C-alpha positions in Angstrom: -69.9 -156.1 -22.7 -69.4 -154.5 -26.2 -68.6 -151.2 -24.5 -65.8 -152.8 -22.4 -64.4 -154.6 -25.4 -64.5 -151.3 -27.4 -62.7 -149.3 -24.6 -60.0 -152.1 -24.3 -59.6 -152.2 -28.1 -59.0 -148.4 -28.0 -56.3 -148.9 -25.4 -58.3 -147.3 -22.6 -58.0 -148.8 -19.1 -60.5 -146.5 -17.3 -64.0 -147.8 -17.6 -67.0 -145.7 -16.6 -70.3 -147.2 -15.4 -72.5 -148.4 -18.3 -74.9 -145.6 -19.4 -78.6 -146.3 -19.2 -79.8 -145.0 -22.6 -83.1 -145.5 -24.3 -83.5 -144.3 -27.9 -86.9 -142.5 -27.9 -87.0 -141.1 -31.5 -85.0 -141.5 -34.7 -85.8 -138.8 -37.2 -84.4 -138.3 -40.7 -83.8 -134.7 -41.6 -83.2 -133.7 -45.2 -82.0 -130.1 -45.7 -81.5 -129.6 -49.4 -79.3 -126.5 -48.9 -77.0 -128.4 -46.5 -76.9 -131.4 -48.9 -75.9 -129.2 -51.8 -73.2 -127.5 -49.7 -71.9 -131.0 -48.8 -71.9 -132.1 -52.4 -70.0 -129.0 -53.4 -67.3 -129.6 -50.8 -67.2 -133.2 -51.8 -66.6 -132.2 -55.4 -63.7 -130.0 -54.4 -62.2 -132.8 -52.3 -62.7 -135.3 -55.1 -60.7 -132.9 -57.4 -57.9 -132.6 -54.8 -57.8 -136.3 -54.0 -58.2 -138.0 -57.4 -56.3 -141.0 -56.2 -58.4 -141.4 -53.1 -57.4 -141.1 -49.4 -55.6 -143.3 -46.9 -58.0 -145.4 -44.9 -58.1 -144.3 -41.2 -57.5 -147.1 -38.7 -59.5 -145.4 -35.9 -62.6 -145.6 -38.1 -62.6 -149.4 -38.5 -66.0 -149.7 -36.7 -67.7 -146.6 -38.3 -70.3 -147.1 -41.0 -68.5 -146.2 -44.3 -70.5 -144.7 -47.2 -69.8 -143.5 -50.7 -71.6 -140.6 -52.5 -69.8 -141.3 -55.7 -69.3 -145.1 -56.2 -67.1 -144.6 -59.3 -65.0 -141.9 -57.7 -62.1 -141.9 -55.2 -62.5 -143.2 -51.7 -62.7 -140.0 -49.5 -63.2 -141.5 -46.1 -66.9 -140.8 -46.0 -68.5 -142.1 -42.9 -71.5 -141.8 -40.6 -70.4 -140.2 -37.3 -72.1 -138.9 -34.2 -72.3 -135.3 -33.0 -73.6 -134.6 -29.5 -75.2 -131.2 -28.9 -77.9 -129.3 -27.0 -81.6 -129.0 -28.1 -81.1 -125.3 -28.9 -78.0 -125.9 -31.0 -79.5 -128.9 -32.8 -82.3 -126.7 -34.2 -79.8 -124.3 -35.8 -77.7 -127.2 -37.1 -80.7 -128.9 -38.7 -81.9 -125.6 -40.3 -78.6 -124.0 -41.3 -75.9 -126.7 -41.1 -72.8 -126.5 -39.0 -71.9 -122.8 -38.7 -68.1 -122.3 -38.6 -68.5 -119.0 -36.7 -69.8 -120.9 -33.7 -67.2 -123.7 -33.6 -65.9 -124.3 -30.1 -68.3 -121.9 -28.3 -70.1 -124.6 -26.2 -67.7 -127.5 -25.8 -64.2 -126.2 -26.5 -61.9 -126.7 -29.4 -59.1 -129.2 -28.5 -58.0 -129.4 -32.1 -58.9 -125.9 -33.2 -62.0 -124.5 -34.8 -64.2 -127.1 -36.6 -67.1 -129.4 -36.3 -66.4 -132.4 -34.0 -67.7 -135.9 -34.7 -67.0 -139.3 -33.3 -67.6 -142.9 -34.3 -68.6 -143.6 -30.6 -72.1 -142.7 -29.6 -71.3 -142.6 -25.9 -68.5 -140.1 -26.6 -71.1 -137.9 -28.5 -73.5 -138.3 -25.6 -70.8 -136.7 -23.3 -71.3 -133.4 -25.2 -75.1 -133.4 -25.0 -77.2 -131.6 -22.4 -80.4 -132.7 -20.9 -83.5 -131.1 -22.3 -84.2 -129.4 -19.0 -80.8 -127.6 -19.3 -81.4 -126.0 -22.7 -84.3 -124.8 -24.9 -86.3 -127.8 -26.1 -89.6 -128.4 -27.9 -92.6 -128.1 -25.6 -93.9 -131.5 -26.7 -91.0 -133.3 -25.1 -92.1 -134.3 -21.7 -89.0 -136.1 -20.4 -86.4 -133.6 -19.1 -83.7 -136.2 -19.4 -84.0 -136.3 -23.2 -80.8 -135.5 -25.1 -79.8 -135.0 -28.8 -77.2 -136.9 -30.7 -77.0 -136.2 -34.5 -75.7 -138.7 -37.0 -74.0 -137.0 -39.8 -72.5 -138.0 -43.1 -68.9 -136.7 -43.0 -66.2 -136.7 -45.7 -62.9 -136.7 -43.8 -60.7 -136.9 -46.8 -57.0 -137.2 -46.0 -56.8 -137.2 -42.2 -54.1 -135.8 -39.8 -54.0 -138.0 -36.7 -53.2 -135.7 -33.8 -51.6 -137.2 -30.7 -51.8 -133.9 -28.7 -54.3 -131.1 -28.4 -53.7 -128.1 -30.6 -56.3 -125.5 -29.9 -54.6 -122.9 -32.2 -55.3 -124.9 -35.4 -57.3 -123.0 -37.9 -57.1 -125.7 -40.6 -55.5 -129.2 -40.7 -51.7 -129.2 -41.1 -50.0 -130.1 -44.3 -48.5 -133.6 -45.1 -44.8 -134.2 -45.6 -45.0 -132.9 -49.1 -46.6 -129.6 -48.1 -50.1 -130.6 -49.3 -52.9 -129.5 -46.9 -54.8 -132.3 -45.2 -58.6 -132.3 -45.0 -59.4 -133.1 -41.4 -58.0 -133.7 -37.9 -58.7 -136.8 -35.8 -57.6 -136.9 -32.2 -56.0 -140.1 -31.2 -56.9 -141.9 -28.0 -54.5 -141.1 -25.1 -53.1 -144.6 -25.2 -51.9 -143.9 -28.8 -50.0 -140.7 -28.1 
């Protein structure tokens, strides 16, 4: 199966049973305030990373996107974020709130918003509708929420070990702060 090939390619020997997932709805949400905030952060990153960013090997299978086709490559990708129904409502209306990072699922690599290129990994962080506040028109209590977000990772620190005390990504060898942290699979570190 593709799942087994993916796990083996990531160096994982432990295979879980195949999940039985049915996609019920796909919705596009456009929040102009969140989009403007993203573009503002992207402009700052573009200024810091005029020569572009190092491609990230762990994102080979992610869908890469570019906001600014003529600008530097900033490791912009579409990634998954698993959450509860209650939290999804806040995220869709207000964006990711840094004051709430790590409250519901921990913070293995410090405070931040956590994304993954693997949908089944994001699903691990969801909750069934019956376990959290959900719209009344949803009649299947097994329903879960996985968001797909456009994420600009910039220059990435690849972490081989958990570091819950991180408040921002560490600096590179020259002392220049990195933009994001990516946890490596256990087989890589």
